[in-house]
DSSP file (Angstrom, degrees, kcal/mol; ACC not computed):
  #  RESIDUE AA STRUCTURE BP1 BP2  ACC     N-H-->O    O-->H-N    N-H-->O    O-->H-N    TCO  KAPPA ALPHA  PHI   PSI    X-CA   Y-CA   Z-CA
    1    1 A X              0   0    0      0, 0.0     2,-0.4     0, 0.0    92,-0.2   0.000 360.0 360.0 360.0 133.4  -73.5  -49.4    3.5
    2    2 A X  E     -a   93   0A   0     90,-2.9    92,-2.5     2,-0.0     2,-0.5  -0.703 360.0-156.0 -84.3 136.2  -74.2  -52.3    1.1
    3    3 A X  E     -a   94   0A   0     -2,-0.4     2,-0.6    90,-0.2    92,-0.2  -0.968   9.9-170.6-119.0 124.9  -72.5  -51.9   -2.3
    4    4 A X  E     +a   95   0A   0     90,-3.0    92,-3.1    -2,-0.5     5,-0.1  -0.967  19.8 155.1-113.8 116.9  -73.8  -53.6   -5.4
    5    5 A X        +     0   0    0     -2,-0.6     2,-0.6    90,-0.2    -1,-0.1   0.118  43.6  89.9-132.3  20.9  -71.5  -53.2   -8.3
    6    6 A X  S    S-     0   0    0      3,-0.1     6,-0.4    91,-0.1     5,-0.3  -0.895  78.3-116.3-125.5 102.3  -72.2  -56.2  -10.5
    7    7 A X  S    S+     0   0    0     -2,-0.6     2,-0.1    89,-0.1    96,-0.1  -0.609 101.2  48.5 -80.8 138.1  -74.8  -55.6  -13.1
    8    8 A X  S >  S-     0   0    0     -2,-0.3     3,-1.7   107,-0.0     4,-0.4   0.479  82.9-157.5 -73.3 140.3  -77.5  -57.0  -13.3
    9    9 A X  G >> S+     0   0    0      1,-0.3     4,-1.5     2,-0.2     3,-1.5   0.706  80.5  77.9 -64.1 -22.8  -77.7  -56.3   -9.6
   10   10 A X  G 34 S+     0   0    0      1,-0.3    -1,-0.3     2,-0.2    -3,-0.1   0.793  87.4  61.8 -60.3 -25.7  -80.2  -59.1   -8.9
   11   11 A X  G <4 S+     0   0    0     -3,-1.7    -1,-0.3    -5,-0.3    -2,-0.2   0.832 105.9  46.6 -66.6 -30.8  -77.2  -61.5   -9.0
   12   12 A X  T <4 S+     0   0    0     -3,-1.5     2,-0.6    -6,-0.4    -2,-0.2   0.785  90.5  89.1 -80.8 -29.9  -75.7  -59.6   -6.1
   13   13 A X     <  -     0   0    0     -4,-1.5     4,-0.1     1,-0.2    -9,-0.0  -0.601  65.2-159.3 -76.4 117.6  -78.9  -59.5   -4.0
   14   14 A X        +     0   0    0     -2,-0.6     2,-0.2     2,-0.1    -1,-0.2   0.881  68.8  46.0 -69.2 -42.1  -78.7  -62.8   -2.0
   15   15 A X  S    S-     0   0    0      1,-0.1     2,-0.2     0, 0.0    -2,-0.0  -0.535 108.2 -75.6 -99.5 166.2  -82.4  -63.1   -1.1
   16   16 A X        -     0   0    0     -2,-0.2     2,-0.9     1,-0.1    -1,-0.1  -0.461  59.1-118.9 -57.8 126.2  -85.5  -62.7   -3.2
   17   17 A X        +     0   0    0     -2,-0.2    -1,-0.1     1,-0.2   104,-0.1  -0.597  59.8 141.8 -82.4 104.3  -85.6  -59.0   -3.6
   18   18 A X        +     0   0    0     -2,-0.9    -1,-0.2     2,-0.1     2,-0.1   0.126  35.8 121.7-123.8  18.1  -88.9  -57.7   -2.1
   19   19 A X        -     0   0    0     32,-0.0     2,-0.4    -3,-0.0    32,-0.1  -0.468  53.7-140.1 -79.6 153.5  -87.4  -54.5   -0.6
   20   20 A X        -     0   0    0     30,-0.2    32,-2.2    -2,-0.1     2,-0.3  -0.902  23.3-165.8-113.4 146.4  -88.7  -51.1   -1.5
   21   21 A X  E     -bc  52 122A   0    100,-2.2   102,-3.1    -2,-0.4   103,-1.5  -0.945  29.6-140.5-136.5 149.6  -86.3  -48.2   -1.9
   22   22 A X  E     -bc  53 124A   0     30,-2.7    32,-2.9    -2,-0.3     2,-0.5  -0.961  38.6-164.7 -98.1 124.6  -86.0  -44.5   -2.2
   23   23 A X  E     -bc  54 125A   0    101,-2.9   103,-3.0    -2,-0.6     2,-0.5  -0.952  20.9-155.4-123.5 127.8  -83.3  -44.0   -4.9
   24   24 A X  E     -bc  55 126A   0     30,-2.0    32,-2.9    -2,-0.5     2,-0.5  -0.878  22.3-153.8 -92.3 128.6  -81.3  -40.9   -5.8
   25   25 A X  E     +b   56   0A   0    101,-2.5   103,-0.4    -2,-0.5     2,-0.3  -0.906  41.0  80.4-110.9 126.4  -80.2  -41.3   -9.4
   26   26 A X  S    S-     0   0    0     30,-2.2    32,-0.2    -2,-0.5    -2,-0.1  -0.939  77.7 -92.0 165.2 177.7  -77.0  -39.6  -10.7
   27   27 A X        -     0   0    0     -2,-0.3    31,-0.2    30,-0.2    -1,-0.1   0.828  40.7-157.9 -85.2 -34.3  -73.3  -39.6  -11.1
   28   28 A X        -     0   0    0      1,-0.1    49,-0.1    -3,-0.1    -2,-0.0   0.962   9.2-171.3  57.0  57.8  -72.6  -37.5   -8.0
   29   29 A X  S    S-     0   0    0      1,-0.2    48,-2.3    47,-0.1    47,-1.3   0.683  80.5  -2.7 -60.1 -20.3  -69.2  -36.4   -9.2
   30   30 A X  S    S-     0   0    0     46,-0.2    -1,-0.2    45,-0.1    -2,-0.1   0.336  87.7-120.2-150.6   6.4  -68.3  -34.8   -5.9
   31   31 A X        +     0   0    0     46,-0.1    -2,-0.0     1,-0.1    -3,-0.0   0.927  55.0 172.1  46.1  50.8  -71.3  -35.2   -3.6
   32   32 A X     >  -     0   0    0      1,-0.1     4,-2.5     3,-0.0     5,-0.2  -0.041  51.4 -75.5 -78.0-173.9  -71.4  -31.4   -3.4
   33   33 A X  H  > S+     0   0    0      1,-0.2     4,-1.4     2,-0.2     5,-0.1   0.862 132.7  52.1 -57.4 -39.9  -74.2  -29.3   -1.8
   34   34 A X  H  > S+     0   0    0      1,-0.2     4,-1.2     2,-0.2    -1,-0.2   0.919 111.7  46.0 -62.7 -43.4  -76.5  -29.9   -4.7
   35   35 A X  H  > S+     0   0    0      1,-0.2     4,-1.9     2,-0.2    -2,-0.2   0.863 107.3  58.3 -66.1 -35.3  -76.0  -33.6   -4.5
   36   36 A X  H  X S+     0   0    0     -4,-2.5     4,-2.4     1,-0.2    -1,-0.2   0.818  99.8  58.3 -65.3 -29.5  -76.5  -33.5   -0.8
   37   37 A X  H  X S+     0   0    0     -4,-1.4     4,-2.1    -3,-0.2    -1,-0.2   0.894 104.9  50.1 -64.7 -39.9  -79.9  -32.0   -1.3
   38   38 A X  H  X S+     0   0    0     -4,-1.2     4,-2.0     1,-0.2    -2,-0.2   0.912 111.3  49.1 -62.2 -41.0  -80.9  -35.0   -3.4
   39   39 A X  H  X S+     0   0    0     -4,-1.9     4,-2.1     2,-0.2    -2,-0.2   0.883 108.2  53.2 -67.7 -38.3  -79.6  -37.3   -0.6
   40   40 A X  H  X S+     0   0    0     -4,-2.4     4,-2.3     1,-0.2    -1,-0.2   0.914 109.1  50.0 -60.7 -41.9  -81.6  -35.3    2.0
   41   41 A X  H  X S+     0   0    0     -4,-2.1     4,-2.6     1,-0.2    -2,-0.2   0.872 107.2  54.2 -66.3 -36.0  -84.7  -35.8   -0.1
   42   42 A X  H  X S+     0   0    0     -4,-2.0     4,-2.8     1,-0.2    -1,-0.2   0.914 109.5  48.5 -60.4 -43.0  -84.0  -39.5   -0.3
   43   43 A X  H  X S+     0   0    0     -4,-2.1     4,-2.2     2,-0.2    -2,-0.2   0.899 110.8  49.8 -66.1 -40.5  -83.8  -39.6    3.5
   44   44 A X  H  X S+     0   0    0     -4,-2.3     4,-2.7     2,-0.2    -2,-0.2   0.950 115.1  44.2 -62.5 -46.8  -87.1  -37.7    3.9
   45   45 A X  H  X S+     0   0    0     -4,-2.6     4,-2.4     1,-0.2    -2,-0.2   0.914 112.8  50.7 -63.5 -43.3  -88.8  -40.0    1.5
   46   46 A X  H  X>S+     0   0    0     -4,-2.8     5,-1.8    -5,-0.2     4,-1.0   0.874 113.2  46.1 -65.6 -36.1  -87.4  -43.1    3.0
   47   47 A X  H  <5S+     0   0    0     -4,-2.2     3,-0.3     3,-0.2    -2,-0.2   0.939 114.2  47.7 -69.5 -47.1  -88.5  -42.0    6.5
   48   48 A X  H  <5S+     0   0    0     -4,-2.7    -2,-0.2     1,-0.2    -1,-0.2   0.858 124.2  32.2 -60.8 -36.5  -92.0  -41.1    5.3
   49   49 A X  H  <5S-     0   0    0     -4,-2.4    -1,-0.2    -5,-0.2    -2,-0.2   0.464 104.0-123.4-103.3  -4.1  -92.4  -44.3    3.4
   50   50 A X  T  <5 +     0   0    0     -4,-1.0     2,-0.2    -3,-0.3    -3,-0.2   0.951  66.8 131.6  56.1  53.9  -90.4  -46.6    5.7
   51   51 A X      < -     0   0    0     -5,-1.8     2,-0.4    -6,-0.1   -30,-0.2  -0.761  63.7 -80.7-128.5 175.2  -88.2  -47.7    2.8
   52   52 A X  E     -b   21   0A   0    -32,-2.2   -30,-2.7    -2,-0.2     2,-0.5  -0.629  35.7-130.0 -86.0 126.9  -84.4  -48.0    2.2
   53   53 A X  E     +b   22   0A   0     -2,-0.4    39,-2.1   -32,-0.2    40,-1.3  -0.654  44.4 167.3 -74.5 119.3  -82.4  -44.9    1.3
   54   54 A X  E     -bd  23  93A   0    -32,-2.9   -30,-2.0    -2,-0.5     2,-0.4  -0.851  31.2-143.2-135.1 164.0  -80.3  -45.8   -1.7
   55   55 A X  E     -bd  24  94A   0     38,-1.9    40,-3.0    -2,-0.3     2,-0.5  -0.979   3.0-161.1-126.6 140.4  -78.2  -44.4   -4.5
   56   56 A X  E     +bd  25  95A   0    -32,-2.9   -30,-2.2    -2,-0.4     2,-0.2  -0.983  35.2 144.5-118.7 117.9  -77.9  -45.4   -8.1
   57   57 A X  E     - d   0  96A   0     38,-2.9    40,-2.5    -2,-0.5     2,-0.3  -0.696  41.6-103.9-140.3-171.3  -74.7  -44.2   -9.7
   58   58 A X  E     - d   0  97A   0     38,-0.3    40,-0.2   -32,-0.2    38,-0.1  -0.922  13.7-134.6-127.4 147.7  -72.0  -45.0  -12.2
   59   59 A X  S    S+     0   0    0     38,-2.7     2,-0.3    -2,-0.3    20,-0.2   0.938  94.8  29.6 -62.3 -48.9  -68.4  -46.2  -11.8
   60   60 A X  S    S-     0   0    0     37,-0.4     2,-0.1    -3,-0.1    37,-0.1  -0.805  99.0 -92.2-113.8 153.7  -67.1  -43.8  -14.4
   61   61 A X    >>  -     0   0    0     -2,-0.3     3,-1.8     1,-0.2     4,-0.9  -0.432  34.9-128.8 -61.2 132.0  -68.4  -40.3  -15.4
   62   62 A X  H >>>S+     0   0    0      1,-0.3     4,-3.3     2,-0.2     5,-0.8   0.825 105.7  65.3 -53.8 -32.5  -70.8  -40.8  -18.3
   63   63 A X  H 345S+     0   0    0      1,-0.2     6,-2.3     2,-0.2    -1,-0.3   0.787  99.4  51.6 -60.6 -28.2  -68.9  -38.2  -20.3
   64   64 A X  H <45S+     0   0    0     -3,-1.8    -1,-0.2     4,-0.2    -2,-0.2   0.760 121.7  30.1 -81.4 -23.4  -65.8  -40.4  -20.4
   65   65 A X  H <<5S+     0   0    0     -4,-0.9    -2,-0.2    -3,-0.7    -3,-0.1   0.802 128.4  33.1-103.7 -38.8  -67.8  -43.4  -21.8
   66   66 A X  T  <5S+     0   0    0     -4,-3.3    -3,-0.2    -5,-0.2    -2,-0.1   0.902 129.8  31.5 -89.1 -45.6  -70.6  -42.0  -23.8
   67   67 A X  S   <S-     0   0    0     -5,-0.8    -3,-0.1    -4,-0.2    -1,-0.1   0.406 102.1-127.6 -95.6   1.6  -69.1  -38.9  -25.2
   68   68 A X        +     0   0    0     -6,-0.3     2,-1.3     1,-0.2    -4,-0.2   0.832  48.6 160.2  58.1  37.5  -65.6  -40.4  -25.4
   69   69 A X    >   +     0   0    0     -6,-2.3     3,-1.4     1,-0.2    -1,-0.2  -0.709  10.7 174.6 -91.2  89.8  -64.0  -37.6  -23.5
   70   70 A X  T 3  S+     0   0    0     -2,-1.3    -1,-0.2     1,-0.3    -6,-0.1   0.719  76.4  54.5 -68.3 -20.9  -60.8  -39.3  -22.3
   71   71 A X  T 3  S+     0   0    0     -3,-0.1    -1,-0.3     2,-0.0     2,-0.1   0.100  73.5 150.5-101.0  24.4  -59.4  -36.1  -20.8
   72   72 A X    <   +     0   0    0     -3,-1.4     3,-0.2     1,-0.1   -11,-0.1  -0.355  17.3 176.1 -58.9 125.8  -62.5  -35.4  -18.7
   73   73 A X        +     0   0    0      1,-0.1    -1,-0.1    -2,-0.1    -3,-0.0   0.130  46.8 103.9-120.2  19.7  -61.2  -33.4  -15.6
   74   74 A X        +     0   0    0      2,-0.0     2,-0.3   -13,-0.0    -1,-0.1   0.422  44.9 119.4 -86.5   1.6  -64.5  -32.7  -13.9
   75   75 A X        +     0   0    0     -3,-0.2   -45,-0.1     1,-0.2     3,-0.1  -0.509  33.6 178.2 -72.8 130.0  -64.2  -35.3  -11.1
   76   76 A X  S    S+     0   0    0    -47,-1.3     2,-0.4     1,-0.3   -46,-0.2   0.787  75.4  18.0 -93.8 -38.0  -64.2  -33.8   -7.7
   77   77 A X  S    S-     0   0    0    -48,-2.3    -1,-0.3   -49,-0.1   -46,-0.1  -0.983  77.7-125.6-133.4 145.1  -64.0  -37.2   -5.9
   78   78 A X     >  -     0   0    0     -2,-0.4     4,-2.3    -3,-0.1     5,-0.2  -0.274  43.3 -91.9 -77.7 176.6  -63.0  -40.6   -7.1
   79   79 A X  H  > S+     0   0    0      1,-0.2     4,-2.4     2,-0.2     5,-0.2   0.884 125.0  53.0 -58.7 -42.2  -65.4  -43.6   -6.7
   80   80 A X  H  > S+     0   0    0      1,-0.2     4,-2.1     2,-0.2    -1,-0.2   0.915 111.0  46.0 -61.9 -44.5  -63.9  -44.6   -3.4
   81   81 A X  H  > S+     0   0    0      2,-0.2     4,-2.4     1,-0.2    -1,-0.2   0.886 110.5  54.0 -66.9 -38.3  -64.3  -41.1   -1.9
   82   82 A X  H  X S+     0   0    0     -4,-2.3     4,-2.7     1,-0.2    -2,-0.2   0.932 109.4  48.1 -60.5 -45.1  -67.9  -40.9   -3.2
   83   83 A X  H  X S+     0   0    0     -4,-2.4     4,-2.4     1,-0.2    -2,-0.2   0.896 110.3  51.4 -64.0 -40.4  -68.8  -44.2   -1.5
   84   84 A X  H  X S+     0   0    0     -4,-2.1     4,-2.3     2,-0.2    -1,-0.2   0.910 110.9  48.7 -60.9 -41.5  -67.2  -43.0    1.7
   85   85 A X  H  X S+     0   0    0     -4,-2.4     4,-2.0     2,-0.2    -2,-0.2   0.916 109.1  52.3 -66.6 -42.9  -69.3  -39.8    1.5
   86   86 A X  H  <>S+     0   0    0     -4,-2.7     5,-2.3     1,-0.2    -1,-0.2   0.921 110.4  49.0 -56.8 -43.3  -72.5  -41.8    0.8
   87   87 A X  H ><5S+     0   0    0     -4,-2.4     3,-1.7     1,-0.2    -1,-0.2   0.910 109.3  51.1 -64.4 -41.6  -71.8  -43.9    3.9
   88   88 A X  H 3<5S+     0   0    0     -4,-2.3    -1,-0.2     1,-0.3    -2,-0.2   0.838 107.5  54.5 -63.2 -31.6  -71.2  -40.8    6.0
   89   89 A X  T 3<5S-     0   0    0     -4,-2.0    -1,-0.3    -5,-0.2    -2,-0.2   0.267 121.5-111.2 -87.6  12.6  -74.5  -39.4    4.7
   90   90 A X  T < 5 +     0   0    0     -3,-1.7     2,-0.4     1,-0.2    -3,-0.2   0.796  56.8 162.7  64.9  34.4  -76.2  -42.7    5.9
   91   91 A X      < -     0   0    0     -5,-2.3    -1,-0.2     1,-0.1   -37,-0.2  -0.721  24.3-159.9 -76.1 132.2  -77.1  -44.1    2.5
   92   92 A X        +     0   0    0    -39,-2.1   -90,-2.9    -2,-0.4     2,-0.4   0.800  69.2  25.5 -87.2 -30.9  -77.8  -47.8    3.2
   93   93 A X  E     -ad   2  54A   0    -40,-1.3   -38,-1.9   -92,-0.2     2,-0.4  -0.999  58.8-166.6-138.7 138.5  -77.3  -49.2   -0.3
   94   94 A X  E     -ad   3  55A   0    -92,-2.5   -90,-3.0    -2,-0.4     2,-0.6  -0.993   5.7-161.6-123.5 126.2  -75.3  -48.0   -3.4
   95   95 A X  E     -ad   4  56A   0    -40,-3.0   -38,-2.9    -2,-0.4     2,-0.6  -0.939  12.3-168.7-106.4 117.1  -75.9  -49.5   -6.8
   96   96 A X  E     - d   0  57A   0    -92,-3.1     2,-0.4    -2,-0.6   -38,-0.3  -0.929   1.1-163.6-116.1 117.0  -72.9  -48.8   -9.1
   97   97 A X  E     - d   0  58A   0    -40,-2.5   -38,-2.7    -2,-0.6     2,-0.5  -0.774  13.7-139.4 -99.5 141.3  -73.2  -49.5  -12.8
   98   98 A X        -     0   0    0     -2,-0.4     2,-2.3   -40,-0.2     5,-0.3  -0.863  21.0-129.7 -94.1 130.8  -70.3  -49.8  -15.1
   99   99 A X        +     0   0    0     -2,-0.5     2,-0.1     4,-0.1    -1,-0.0  -0.367  53.1 149.0 -82.4  62.9  -71.1  -48.0  -18.4
  100  100 A X     >  -     0   0    0     -2,-2.3     4,-3.0     1,-0.1     5,-0.2  -0.286  66.4 -88.0 -84.7 178.5  -70.1  -50.9  -20.6
  101  101 A X  H  > S+     0   0    0      1,-0.2     4,-1.1     2,-0.2    -1,-0.1   0.890 126.7  51.9 -56.2 -42.3  -71.7  -51.7  -24.0
  102  102 A X  H  4 S+     0   0    0      1,-0.2     3,-0.5     2,-0.2    -1,-0.2   0.940 115.3  39.5 -61.4 -49.2  -74.4  -53.8  -22.5
  103  103 A X  H >4 S+     0   0    0     -5,-0.3     3,-1.7     1,-0.2    -2,-0.2   0.900 109.9  59.2 -70.6 -40.2  -75.5  -51.2  -19.9
  104  104 A X  H 3< S+     0   0    0     -4,-3.0    32,-0.4     1,-0.3    -1,-0.2   0.729 102.5  55.2 -62.7 -21.2  -75.1  -48.2  -22.3
  105  105 A X  T 3< S+     0   0    0     -4,-1.1     2,-0.4    -3,-0.5    -1,-0.3   0.329  76.1 116.6 -97.5   8.4  -77.6  -49.7  -24.7
  106  106 A X    <   -     0   0    0     -3,-1.7    29,-2.1    -4,-0.1    -3,-0.0  -0.634  68.6-121.8 -76.0 129.6  -80.5  -50.1  -22.2
  107  107 A X     >  -     0   0    0     -2,-0.4     4,-2.7    27,-0.2     5,-0.2  -0.269  17.8-114.3 -66.7 157.3  -83.4  -48.0  -23.3
  108  108 A X  H  > S+     0   0    0     27,-0.3     4,-2.4     1,-0.2     5,-0.2   0.902 118.2  51.3 -57.7 -41.9  -84.7  -45.3  -20.9
  109  109 A X  H  > S+     0   0    0      2,-0.2     4,-2.8     1,-0.2     5,-0.4   0.920 111.3  46.0 -64.7 -45.1  -88.0  -47.2  -20.6
  110  110 A X  H  >>S+     0   0    0      2,-0.2     4,-1.8     1,-0.2     5,-1.4   0.892 111.0  53.8 -64.3 -39.6  -86.2  -50.5  -19.8
  111  111 A X  I  <>S+     0   0    0     -4,-2.7     5,-2.5     3,-0.2     4,-0.4   0.943 115.7  39.0 -60.0 -47.2  -84.0  -48.8  -17.3
  112  112 A X  I  <>S+     0   0    0     -4,-2.4     5,-2.3     3,-0.2    -2,-0.2   0.980 126.5  31.8 -67.5 -56.5  -87.0  -47.3  -15.5
  113  113 A X  I  <>S+     0   0    0     -4,-2.8     5,-2.1     3,-0.2    -3,-0.2   0.919 129.1  32.0 -72.9 -46.0  -89.4  -50.3  -15.6
  114  114 A X  I  <>S+     0   0    0     -4,-1.8     5,-2.0    -5,-0.4    -3,-0.2   0.927 130.4  27.0 -80.9 -46.3  -87.1  -53.3  -15.5
  115  115 A X  I   XS+     0   0    0     -5,-1.4     5,-2.2    -4,-0.4     6,-0.2   0.971 129.7  31.9 -85.7 -58.8  -84.2  -52.1  -13.4
  116  116 A X  I   <S+     0   0    0     -5,-2.5     6,-2.3     3,-0.2    -3,-0.2   0.958 132.1  28.2 -66.7 -50.4  -85.5  -49.4  -11.1
  117  117 A X  I  ><S+     0   0    0     -5,-2.3     4,-0.9     4,-0.2    -3,-0.2   0.981 130.9  29.3 -77.3 -59.0  -89.1  -50.7  -10.7
  118  118 A X  I  4<S+     0   0    0     -5,-2.1    -3,-0.2    -6,-0.2    -4,-0.2   0.961 130.3  30.8 -71.6 -52.3  -88.8  -54.5  -11.1
  119  119 A X  I  4<S+     0   0    0     -5,-2.0    -3,-0.2     1,-0.2    -4,-0.2   0.921 132.0  28.3 -76.4 -44.4  -85.3  -55.3   -9.9
  120  120 A X  T  4<S-     0   0    0     -5,-2.2    -3,-0.2    -6,-0.1    -1,-0.2   0.538  92.7-130.9-101.9  -7.4  -84.7  -52.6   -7.3
  121  121 A X     <  -     0   0    0     -4,-0.9  -100,-2.2    -6,-0.2    -4,-0.2   0.887  30.2-167.2  65.0  40.4  -88.3  -51.9   -6.0
  122  122 A X  E     +c   21   0A   0     -6,-2.3  -100,-0.2  -102,-0.2    -1,-0.2  -0.406  24.2 163.0 -63.8 132.4  -88.1  -48.1   -6.3
  123  123 A X  E    S+     0   0A   0   -102,-3.1    31,-2.8     1,-0.4     2,-0.4   0.485  73.7  31.8-121.0 -19.0  -91.0  -46.4   -4.6
  124  124 A X  E    S-ce  22 154A   0   -103,-1.5  -101,-2.9    29,-0.2     2,-0.5  -0.981  70.1-166.5-140.3 128.9  -89.5  -42.9   -4.4
  125  125 A X  E     -ce  23 155A   0     29,-2.8    31,-3.0    -2,-0.4     2,-0.5  -0.972   1.3-165.7-121.3 126.8  -87.1  -41.6   -7.1
  126  126 A X  E     +ce  24 156A   0   -103,-3.0  -101,-2.5    -2,-0.5     2,-0.3  -0.955  18.2 160.5-117.0 124.7  -85.0  -38.4   -6.6
  127  127 A X  E     - e   0 157A   0     29,-2.5    31,-3.0    -2,-0.5     2,-0.1  -0.921  39.0-105.0-137.1 161.2  -83.3  -36.7   -9.5
  128  128 A X    >   -     0   0    0   -103,-0.4     3,-1.7    -2,-0.3    13,-0.0  -0.435  41.7-104.2 -79.9 164.4  -81.8  -33.4  -10.4
  129  129 A X  T 3  S+     0   0    0      1,-0.3    12,-0.2    -2,-0.1    -1,-0.1   0.685 120.4  49.2 -66.9 -17.6  -83.8  -31.1  -12.7
  130  130 A X  T 3  S+     0   0    0     10,-0.1    -1,-0.3    11,-0.1     2,-0.1   0.058  80.8 152.4-106.7  24.5  -81.5  -31.9  -15.7
  131  131 A X    <   +     0   0    0     -3,-1.7    10,-0.4  -106,-0.0     2,-0.3  -0.311  14.9 172.4 -63.2 133.5  -81.6  -35.7  -15.3
  132  132 A X        +     0   0    0      8,-0.1     2,-0.3     9,-0.1     8,-0.2  -0.981   6.8 161.1-135.8 145.7  -81.1  -37.8  -18.4
  133  133 A X  B     +F  139   0B   0      6,-1.1     6,-3.2    -2,-0.3   -25,-0.2  -0.956  30.1  45.6-157.8 168.4  -80.8  -41.6  -18.5
  134  134 A X  S >  S-     0   0    0     -2,-0.3     3,-2.7     3,-0.2   -27,-0.2  -0.080  99.5  -9.7  80.0 175.9  -81.0  -44.6  -20.7
  135  135 A X  G >  S-     0   0    0    -29,-2.1     3,-1.6     1,-0.3   -27,-0.3  -0.182 138.2  -8.3 -50.4 126.1  -79.6  -45.1  -24.2
  136  136 A X  G 3  S-     0   0    0    -32,-0.4    -1,-0.3     1,-0.3    -2,-0.1   0.716 120.5 -74.6  55.4  25.0  -78.3  -41.8  -25.6
  137  137 A X  G <  S+     0   0    0     -3,-2.7    -1,-0.3     1,-0.1    -3,-0.2   0.806  87.7 148.2  65.4  30.0  -79.8  -40.0  -22.6
  138  138 A X    <   +     0   0    0     -3,-1.6     2,-0.3    -6,-0.1    -4,-0.2   0.688  43.9  87.8 -75.5 -17.7  -83.3  -40.3  -24.0
  139  139 A X  B     +F  133   0B   0     -6,-3.2    -6,-1.1    -4,-0.1     2,-0.3  -0.617  57.1 159.5 -80.8 142.8  -84.9  -40.5  -20.6
  140  140 A X     >  -     0   0    0     -2,-0.3     4,-2.3    -8,-0.2     5,-0.2  -0.849  54.7 -80.5-150.1-177.3  -85.8  -37.2  -19.1
  141  141 A X  H  > S+     0   0    0    -10,-0.4     4,-2.5    -2,-0.3     5,-0.2   0.880 122.8  55.2 -63.2 -39.3  -88.0  -35.5  -16.4
  142  142 A X  H  > S+     0   0    0      1,-0.2     4,-1.9     2,-0.2    -1,-0.2   0.917 110.5  45.0 -61.7 -42.9  -91.1  -35.5  -18.7
  143  143 A X  H  > S+     0   0    0      1,-0.2     4,-3.0     2,-0.2     5,-0.2   0.896 111.8  53.3 -67.7 -38.6  -90.9  -39.3  -19.2
  144  144 A X  H  X S+     0   0    0     -4,-2.3     4,-2.9     2,-0.2     5,-0.3   0.899 106.5  52.4 -63.4 -38.6  -90.2  -39.8  -15.5
  145  145 A X  H  X S+     0   0    0     -4,-2.5     4,-1.5     2,-0.2    -1,-0.2   0.931 113.8  43.7 -60.3 -45.3  -93.4  -37.9  -14.6
  146  146 A X  H  X S+     0   0    0     -4,-1.9     4,-1.5    -5,-0.2    -2,-0.2   0.951 117.9  43.4 -64.0 -51.0  -95.4  -40.0  -17.0
  147  147 A X  H  X S+     0   0    0     -4,-3.0     4,-1.4     1,-0.2    -2,-0.2   0.873 110.9  52.9 -69.7 -37.8  -93.9  -43.3  -15.9
  148  148 A X  H  X>S+     0   0    0     -4,-2.9     5,-2.0    -5,-0.2     4,-0.7   0.869 108.0  52.7 -67.0 -33.9  -93.9  -42.6  -12.1
  149  149 A X  H  <5S+     0   0    0     -4,-1.5     3,-0.4    -5,-0.3    -1,-0.2   0.870 109.6  49.6 -64.7 -35.6  -97.6  -41.8  -12.4
  150  150 A X  H  <5S+     0   0    0     -4,-1.5    -1,-0.2     1,-0.2    -2,-0.2   0.767 119.0  37.2 -71.4 -26.4  -98.2  -45.2  -14.1
  151  151 A X  H  <5S-     0   0    0     -4,-1.4    -1,-0.2     2,-0.1    -2,-0.2   0.310 106.5-115.2-114.0   6.5  -96.3  -47.1  -11.4
  152  152 A X  T  <5 +     0   0    0     -4,-0.7     2,-0.4    -3,-0.4    -3,-0.2   0.874  64.7 146.7  58.2  39.1  -97.2  -45.3   -8.2
  153  153 A X      < -     0   0    0     -5,-2.0     2,-0.5    -6,-0.2    -1,-0.2  -0.893  49.7-126.4-102.5 135.0  -93.7  -44.2   -7.7
  154  154 A X  E     -e  124   0A   0    -31,-2.8   -29,-2.8    -2,-0.4     2,-0.5  -0.720  24.7-153.7 -83.4 125.1  -93.2  -40.8   -6.0
  155  155 A X  E     -e  125   0A   0     -2,-0.5     2,-0.5   -31,-0.2   -29,-0.2  -0.860  10.8-171.4-103.8 131.3  -90.9  -38.5   -8.1
  156  156 A X  E     -e  126   0A   0    -31,-3.0   -29,-2.5    -2,-0.5     2,-0.6  -0.987   4.1-165.3-120.8 121.0  -88.9  -35.8   -6.5
  157  157 A X  E      e  127   0A   0     -2,-0.5   -29,-0.2   -31,-0.2   -28,-0.1  -0.937 360.0 360.0-107.8 115.8  -87.1  -33.3   -8.8
  158  158 A X              0   0    0    -31,-3.0   -30,-0.2    -2,-0.6    -1,-0.1   0.388 360.0 360.0-101.4 360.0  -84.5  -31.3   -6.9
């Protein structure tokens, strides 16, 4: 599994990025059965569309960085174990963002259009039903439905 952990990710991608991807978006705190359903959907989409099965996740739990919960105890697996699990589940690429000041201030719209669409070539996006993303969690399922229709990206809500 290729791991990209230096945002912006385009610096890590050696060649001009013209790959298309099915991306599961989330923190995946323990890659439990619910998370595994998202990954199964990524594999179905990647097989149907002949694209790369990928994950977009975060180094730290968003609750520890955004909500400043230093005593967050909800982690089931640390980052290393999560990556090992992704590899076992045959994810080919993992994009890991650090929730620093720069990343935390990216708008939901910029995250979707600039990062997912332009930089990473998303063609299938898999999210949980409670997905939120972008600055202050302003991105949601309704916005994703609108934006994926505009960009010919297939959205799967698990």
